[in-house]
C-alpha positions in Angstrom: 3.8 -16.7 20.1 6.9 -14.4 20.0 6.6 -10.7 20.6 6.5 -8.9 17.2 9.0 -6.3 18.3 11.5 -9.1 19.2 10.8 -10.8 15.9 11.5 -7.6 14.0 14.8 -7.2 15.9 15.8 -10.8 15.1 15.0 -10.3 11.4 17.1 -7.1 11.4 20.0 -9.1 12.9 19.5 -11.6 10.0 19.8 -8.8 7.4 16.1 -8.0 6.8 15.1 -4.3 6.4 11.7 -2.7 6.6 10.6 -1.7 3.1 6.9 -0.8 3.8 4.7 -0.2 6.8 0.9 -0.5 6.6 -1.8 0.4 9.2 -5.3 -0.9 8.8 -7.6 -0.3 11.7 -5.8 -1.6 14.7 -3.4 -3.8 12.7 0.1 -2.7 11.8 1.9 -4.7 9.1 5.6 -4.5 8.3 7.0 -5.8 5.1 10.7 -6.8 5.4 13.2 -7.8 2.8 16.6 -9.4 3.0 18.3 -8.0 -0.1 21.2 -10.4 0.1 19.1 -13.5 0.0 16.2 -12.0 -1.9 13.7 -13.1 0.7 10.7 -11.3 2.2 8.9 -11.6 5.5 5.8 -10.0 7.0 5.1 -9.1 10.6 1.5 -8.1 11.7 0.4 -7.1 15.1 -2.5 -5.3 16.7 -1.0 -5.1 20.2 -0.5 -1.5 21.3 2.6 -2.2 23.4 4.3 -4.1 20.5 3.4 -1.4 18.1 5.1 1.1 20.4 8.2 -1.1 20.7 8.3 -1.5 16.9 8.0 2.3 16.4 10.8 2.9 18.9 13.1 0.4 17.2 12.5 1.8 13.8 13.1 5.3 15.1 16.5 4.1 16.5 17.3 2.7 13.0 16.5 6.1 11.5 18.8 7.8 14.1 21.5 5.3 13.1 21.1 6.2 9.4 21.3 9.9 10.1 24.5 9.5 12.3 26.4 7.0 10.2 24.8 7.1 6.7 23.8 3.4 7.1 21.6 1.3 9.3 24.3 -0.7 10.9 22.1 -1.4 13.8 21.8 -5.1 14.5 24.2 -6.2 11.8 27.2 -8.2 12.9 28.1 -9.6 9.5 29.8 -6.6 7.9 33.2 -8.3 8.3 31.9 -11.4 6.5 31.2 -9.4 3.3 34.8 -8.9 2.4 34.7 -5.1 2.8 37.8 -3.4 4.1 37.5 -1.8 7.5 37.3 1.9 6.9 
């Protein structure tokens, strides 16, 4: 079974974004959505190390948003969208 933090990073690279976080007991569940493809994905873990890695990754996404106004982290497909380079 893959590490949940690695799975989250892979999903971000595929265009998914975290839309909701839930904590129930020791379990943490992240609800992800790919807005381009209108698909959803759920990641659940109860492993403390993975939860810490996930929190660190999501914090880095927040920093990216604050610095650049967008969460361009892990997205390599911007040039494929037809947007001009600004």
